N, C-alpha and C positions, 0 to 999 in steps of 0.2 A: 629300248631306252629305259633306264631305271626311273621309277616314279619318285619324285621329290615331294614329300609330304609337307604340310604347313608346319608341323612340329620340327622337322629337320631344318627348315628355312629360318626359324625364329632364333635370333642371336641370344647367347647366354645372358642371363640377368646378373648384373654385378651390383652388389650392395655396397655403396660407398658411405663410410662413416663421416659425419661432418667434423673431421679432425681439426680443421682450422678454427671453426667456431668453438669447438670444445676447448682448444688451447687458449683462445681469447677469454672465454668465460672463466677458465681456471686462473689465468693471470690476474683478471679483474678481482676475483675472490681473494687471492693472496694479497693484492694491494690494499683492499678495503678491510681486511681482517683486523689490523691494528686499530681501526677506527670504528669497529662495530659497536663499541659501547655508546656511541653517540645516539643510538636508537633507544637507549634506556631512558627512564624518566628523568634521571639526574646526570648531568655531565660530570666527568671526573678528570683530574689532571692526567696528562699523558706521561708514560714512562720517559725518563730522560733520554734513553737511547732512541726513542721514536721522535721526541721533540726536536732532537738535533738534526733530523733528516726531513722534516715536513717542509712543505712549500711556504715561502715568505710572501705574503701579500703586501704590496707597496701602494695600494690605492684603496682608500676607504670606500669609494663608490663600488669598486669591484668586490670588496669584501662583503658589503651589504647585499650584494646580488646573490651570494651563496653563503650566508652567515654560519650555517652549521659546519662548514668545511674550513673555517678560519681558526687556525691554532697559533699562527705567528703573524704579526702585523707590524710593519715598519712605517711609521709616520714621521720619521726624522726629517729635519731641514725643510719644513713646510710653513715656517713663520707662524705657527699656532700660538695664540695668546690665551686660549682656553682649550681644555680637553673636550673633544667632540662627544656629546652625550649619546650619539649613535653607537658608541662602543658598547653600550649596555645591551645591544641586540646581538652581540657575539658571545654566546654562552660558553663556547669551547676555547676562548682565547687563553692561551698559556704563556705567550711571550709578546711583549709590547715594547716597541722602541719609540719614545717621544723625544729623543735627543735632538739637540741643536734647534730648539724652538725658542719661544719667548714666554714660557710659562712661569708664573709667579706663585701659583698655588695649584692644588688638586681639589676637585669637587668632592663633596661629602658622599656622593653616590659611587665613588671610585671602588669602594669595597664590594660593589656588585660584581666586579671582575674577580670572582671568588677563586677561579682556577689559575690565576696568574702565578707562574713560577719564575719568570724573568721579567724585570722591569728596568728600562734604561731611561734616565732623565738627565743625562749629561748635557752640559752646555746650555742650560736654561738660566732663569733669573730667580732661582729659589734662594731665599734668605732664611726663612723659617722652615724647619723640617716638617713636611706634611704628615701629621700624625695619622691620617687616614691610611697610610702605608702599613701601620701597625696591625691593621685588620686583615691583611693579606696573608693568611696563615700558611699557605703553601709556597710562599716566596722563597726561592733558593738563591737567586742572583739579583743583586741590586746595584745599579751603577748610577751614582749621583755626582760624578766628578764634574769639575769646572762649573760649579755654582758659587754661591756666596753664603753657604750654610755656616752658622755660628755655633751650632751645637746639635747634639743628638738627644732625642727624648727618651725617657726611661721606658716607655712602652715598646721601644724597638726590641727590647729583650723578649718580647712575646713570640718573635719569629723563630720558632724552634727548628725550622727546616733550613734557615739561611746558611749557605755555605760560602758565599762570595760577596764582599762588600767593598765597592770602589768609591772612595771619597776623595780621590786625588784633586788637589787644587781647590780647596775651600778655605774658610776662615774658622775652622773648628776650635773651640776652646772648652766645650762641655762634654764630658763622657760619664754619665751617671753609673753608679755601681750596679744597677739592674742589668746593664749590658753584659755582665758576666754570665747571664742565662743563655747566651747565644752559644750553646755547647757544640752545635754542628758547624760553626764557623771555622773555615780552613784557610781563607785568604782575605786580607785587608790591605787596601792601598791607601796610604796616608802621605804620599809624597807631595811636595810643594806646599807643605803646611809647616809652620814654625812651631816646634816643640822644644822645650828644655829637656836635658837628659833625664831629669826626674819625672817629667810628664810622660816621656817615652817609656820609662820603666813601669809606670803605673798602668798605662794602656796595655803593655805587653802582659801584665799580670791579669788583666781582664780576660784575655783570650790566649791562654797558654798553649792551646793546640793549633793556633792559626799562624800562618806565615804573614808577618806584617812588614810592609815596605814603608820605611821612613826616608825622608831626606836628611841631610846632615843636621844635627841638633844646633839650635841657636843659643846665644848667651842671654836669653830673655830674662829680664829682671835681675841680671847679675852685674 
């Protein structure tokens, strides 16, 4: 009878690579790569292509539980009468929706939201344009439709990155000459606001590169 040695009985050793774990770690790395700058000392605005795809938080409580991950926050339709000061704890906030609330003003600390690129304040109770908005130097999209604004401040011309301005359904009558500094502006919505043909012509001259939507002109003062 042939002798079977211990070496012969030992099954071959198979080295298995942790392939699944490797793929999981790789996917996680690729997902976090666009946000790696959050580890730096100072937060920076997101590229627009990335901002359009990030998660939207719809609860302030949930947002405050992981503040460094919040880039887009929707607090619309929550009957807010004041802007929650807790927003100051979200250093990476790039897009904020405060639409359909009961806001009459914005707080002085609002400029602490230095990375804001999109701000929605539609459907509130704003009469005076909050000049604190003029300090949001990275702002690109501003929606203040369906308020009761009577005019725009000259300081709005400082927003050199602003590309979209929605003022639909307000009571606007004041457009300072300084607004011609908004050279990046490409879209303006001024529908449901009464302007004479002369006023419409003047506004169009302020923003010759922008597509401006007007309602039919009125015979105001004629």
